[in-house]
N, C-alpha and C positions, 0 to 999 in steps of 0.2 A: 504494500500500500504506500509506503514511504517513497519507494523508487518511482512509482507511477506519479506521485505528487511532484517529485523533483523534476520529472520529465515535462510536466505541465508548466513549469516556470519559464516564461519567455526569456530568451537570450538578450533581448533588447534592454532588459532591466540591468543586466550585468554590464552591458556596453555603456548605458547611461551612467552607471556608478563609476565606471572607469573614466569617462569624460569629466565627471564631477570631481575627480581627483582621488578616488578610493583605490587602495591597493586590494589584493585578493582577500586578505583577512578582513578588512573593513567591509568589503562587499558581502562577505559571508555573514558578518555580525549585524550589519545595518540593513541589508536587503533580503538575503535568503532566509535567515533564521526567523525574522518576524513573519514571513509568509509561510514558513513551515510549522508555526506554532500549533494550529489546529491538528495537523497530521501527527505531530509529535505527541500531543495529548492523547489522540486516539490510539496510537501505537503503544504508548506507555500504559493506557488503561487496559487494552487487550492483554498486554504482557502481565500486568498485575493480576488480572482475572485468571489467566491460564496458569500462572505460577501458584496462586492461592488454591486453585482447584486441582492441582497436580496430585496424582495418587502414586504412580509407580516410582517416580524419582525419589521422593522421601522414603518410600518403603524399602528401596534398595540401599540408600545411603545412610539412613539414620538407624543406629543399632540399639539405642536405649528407648524403651517405651515412654519415658518421661519427656522425650523430645519429639514425639510423633506430632504430625500436623493434625488439624481438625478432621480432615477427610479420612485419614487412617484411623483416628480414634473412633469416629462414627462407625466405620466398617468393622472394627474389632469389637465394638460394643454390641454388635448383633450376634447373638449366640443362638444357634438353631436348636440346641439341646434343651435349654431352659426356657425358651420362648423369647420373643422380642419385648423389650421394655420400651414401648413406643413413646411414652411421654419424655423419656430422657433422650431418645434418638432424635425426636422432632425438636426438642429444645436445643440440643447441640447443633442440629442443622440450621436452626434459626440464628443462633449465635455465630456460626461460621459464615453465614451470608451477610451479616451486618457490615463488615469492613468493605466488601465489594460494593454493596449498595451505597455506603457513605461516599466512597471514592467516585462512583458513577454520578451521584447526584451533585457532588461538588464540582465535577468537571463536565456536566451534561452539555452545556452550550458549546464548549470546545470540541467535545466528542461528536456532536451532531455536525458541526462545521467541518470537522476533519473527514467524516464519512461522506458528506456531500461533496467535498472538494476532491476526495480521492476517487469518487465514482464518475466524475465528469470527464468525458472523452474530449481530448483537445485536437 
């Protein structure tokens, strides 16, 4: 998504910045990065959600149960022999969703702008 957004930035903006006296670093900081802000928010939000919902990575790398993530804890709390304790499972699921919801609602405008800008064909 980020590469597609970078391809949509017109080259004339870089030329105009060069004419105005900007070097490559200044062009990046003052022209390119402000235009990339919605796409960067969207990519970082996607990465946060994918990382927080990851199951296999932490299951392979984390060895002590005290350091397990919420998704592993929820899966391990389901015991087929004694039955499911649904109230605890649903409460843990709700608690594990709260950080993703908070991040999404805080960055909602940038996320929607980034998705809309990344989907425009140039």
